[in-house]
N, C-alpha and C positions, 0 to 999 in steps of 0.2 A: 363327424361333419367338419369340414375344413373351415378354419377361421380366416376371414378376409384380412387383407393387408390394412384396410381401413380400421378394422376392429383392433388389430395388433397395434397400429399406430396410435389409436385413441388410448389403449391401455398403457402404452409406454409413456404417452404424454401425461396421463393421470398419475402414473407412478412418479414421474419426474417432478410433478407439481404437488406431491403429497405433503401432508402436514409435517411428516418427519424430515423431509428434505428442507422445507421452509424453516423448521426449528434448527436444523444444522446450519443453515445460512445465517440465521439470527445469532447463533452462538459464534459464528465467524466474525460478525460485526463487533460483538462484545470482545472477542480476542484481539481484534485489530485495535479497538479502543484502548485496551490495557497496554499494548505495546507502544502506541503513540503517546499515551500519558507518561509512561516511563521515559521515553526518548525526550519528551519535553522537560521532565524533571532533571535528567542528566545534562541536557543543554543548559538549563538554568544553573546547575552546579558549575559547569564550565565557565559560564558568563561571570559568576561570582568568584572565579579563580579557586574553586575548591578542587581537590583531587576527585576525579570522576571517571567512571567507566566510559567505554565508547558509546557515543550518542547514535546508536543504530540498534537493530533488532538483537544483535549479539550482546551488546551491553545491557539491553533490557532483560534478556534471558539470564544473564549472570547476576543481575540485581535481584531478580525474582528468586533465583536459586539460593541466594544468601539469606533469605528471610524464612522465618518459621512457616511451615506448611507451604513453602515455595514449590515443592514437588507436586502438590495437588494442583496448584495454579498452572504449572508447566504442562501437566497432563491435560488440563482444560484447554490450553492453547493448542496442543496437538489436535484435540478433537475439533476445536473451533476452526483452525486453519484447514483441516481436512474437510469439515462441513462446508466451509466457504468454497473450497475447490469443487466439491460435489454440486453445490447449488449453482455455481457459475457454469458448470458443465451442462446442467439441465437447462440453464438460460440460453446457452449456445445451441443446444440441440432443439429446444422448443421455445423460441423467443416469444415473448408476449406481444400483444398488439401494439403496445407503447413503443416497441422497438422499431416501428416504421416498416417500410417496404422497399424493395429494390436495393439500390446501393446503400441506403441508410441501414437497412436490415443486415446486409452483408457486413458492413462495418461494425455494427453492434455485435454480431456473432464473433467476428475476429477479435474484438476487444474482450469479449467474454472468454474466448479460448486463451488469450494472452494471460488473463487473470487466473485461469485454471492452472496454467504453468507456474505463475508467481506463487499462488497459495499452496500448490502441491509441493513446491520447493521449500516454502516456509514450514509446511507440516513435516516434511522429511528432515529438515535441518533441526527443527525443534525436537523431534523424536530422537534424533541422533544425540542431541545435547542431553536429553533426559536419560538415555540409556548409557551413555559413555561419560557424561559430565565433562565433555570436551566440545568446544564450538568448532565450526568449520572455518573459523577465521572471520576477521572483520570485513565489512563492506569495502574498506579502503584496500585491503590486500586483494580481495576478490576482483575489484575494479582494475587494479594494476595488473594482476595476473591475466585477466581476460584481454586487456589491451595489449600486453606483451605477446601473448600467444597468437592473437589475431594478426598483429602487425608483422609477425614473423612469416606469414604466408603471402603469396602474391595477391595483390588486391586488398590485403588486410587493412592497410591504412585508410582506404576508401570506406571499407565496412565500419571501421571504428568511427570515422567522421560521420557516417550516416546514422550510427547509433547515437552519437552525441547530438546530432541535429534532431533526431526523433525525440530524445529526452527533453531537449529545449522546447520543441513544439508541444510535446505533451505537458510540460510544466506550464507553459503559457496558456494552454487550453484549460488546465486546472485553475489557474488564476482567473481566467475569463469565466469559468463555470462558477467560481466563488463570487466574483463581483456582480455577475448578472443573476445569481441565484438560480441557475438552471437545474441545480441539484434538487430543487424543491419539487420538480415534477415527479420525482420518484417517491415522495413522501405522502402519507395520508394526513394532510394538513387539517382536514375536517375532523379528525379524531382527537386533535389537540385543543387544549384551552388556549385562549388568546395569549396568555403569558408564556406557556410552553412553546407555542408556535414562534413567538418573537425570539425566545432564547435559542431554539434549535436553528432558526434561520441565521441568527448572528454567529453562532458557533460554526455553522456550515460555511458561512462566508469567510470568516477569519481562518478557519482550519484549511479550507481548500486553497486559499491564497498562499498561506505559509507552506503548505505541502508543494504547491506549484513552484514557488520560488526555489525550494530545495532541489526539486527535480531538474529545473532549468539550469541551476548552478552546477549540478553534477554533470549534466550534458555539456555545459560550457567547458568544464575541465577536461572532459573526454575529447571534445573537439580540439581543444588546445593541444592535447597529447598527440592527436593525429597530425596537426599542422606542424608541430615542432619535432615530430618523430621521436618523442620521449614518453614512454609508457608511464614513467613516474609522475607525470603531470596529471594523470587520471586520479580522481579522488572518489571515495565512497561518501556516504551520508555523513559519517562522523568527521572526516577530514574537511568536507565541504563546510559543515557548520563551524568547525574550528577556524577555518580560513576567514570567516566573517569577523572574527575577533581582531584580525589585522587591519580591518577597514577603519575609517574614521567613525568614532563613536561605537567601536566594536562591541564592548560589553552591553551597551543599550540595544544594539541590533540583535545580539544573541538572546537577550531577555525577551525581545519582541518575538523572535523565532520560537523560543521556548513556550511562550504563551500561545502562539499560533498552533504549534504542534500538539500541545495539550488540549487546545480547543478542538482540534480534529479528533482527538481521542474521545472527548465528551460527545462530539457530534456523532461519532461512530456508534456510541451507546444509544443515541437518539434514533439512529437508523435501525438498530437492533429492535427497537420498540415500534417505530412508525413507518419503516420502509415497506413499500409494496413488494411482496415476493411472490 
């Protein structure tokens, strides 16, 4: 007897929303939290003028690898990032009702697909690091290489400028998401005690604002590279954070950024426990 397309669709949706996929998604939030906590720690070391690794995912992986049982944690990150990519893919394929409808739903799917790419690349780069003990380079070098290669093609300057603008807009959106606490709609607030709810919301606010500031600053440097026709002006997360040190009250600003990025790491762990998946 032939199976109807409706039945096949229901089975695919049920598989995409299975407990195992949700568990992998939660592991992904834990993995993201680990990385942001370490980036926050490295940023604090930079602010205190200690010798520090790069304040990005590469630096976080190198810091983990230098510790006892670091390889175990690195393998967990591989699984976590891969799980996050799989969960985001299920979210793009079968969005929940909270994703809205029409243009809003299309935008939500596009955002999920973008995150699929981000976490797939994070999984691959982490796996490569585990297997070869060599990183694919810092975000600084990756940003400059991307900018140089893109600007070498016709229309490349415009594309680099658009990417920079997109990062600025995305960063400002994260700041707005943090300030207005729009992230709370994805959380099971009713499952938390009053104290836990208060702290998770605080961490989400501080963390999203800090993350948004970094993204917007990275976009600003990329836009500057397009305007000045100089790929070396593009900066990754590490160089962007270090550039804050040159500003007035630079060390204090870096300490605040370190606290904010660590707060986002802790908030990610809160999402692992209480996010609706």
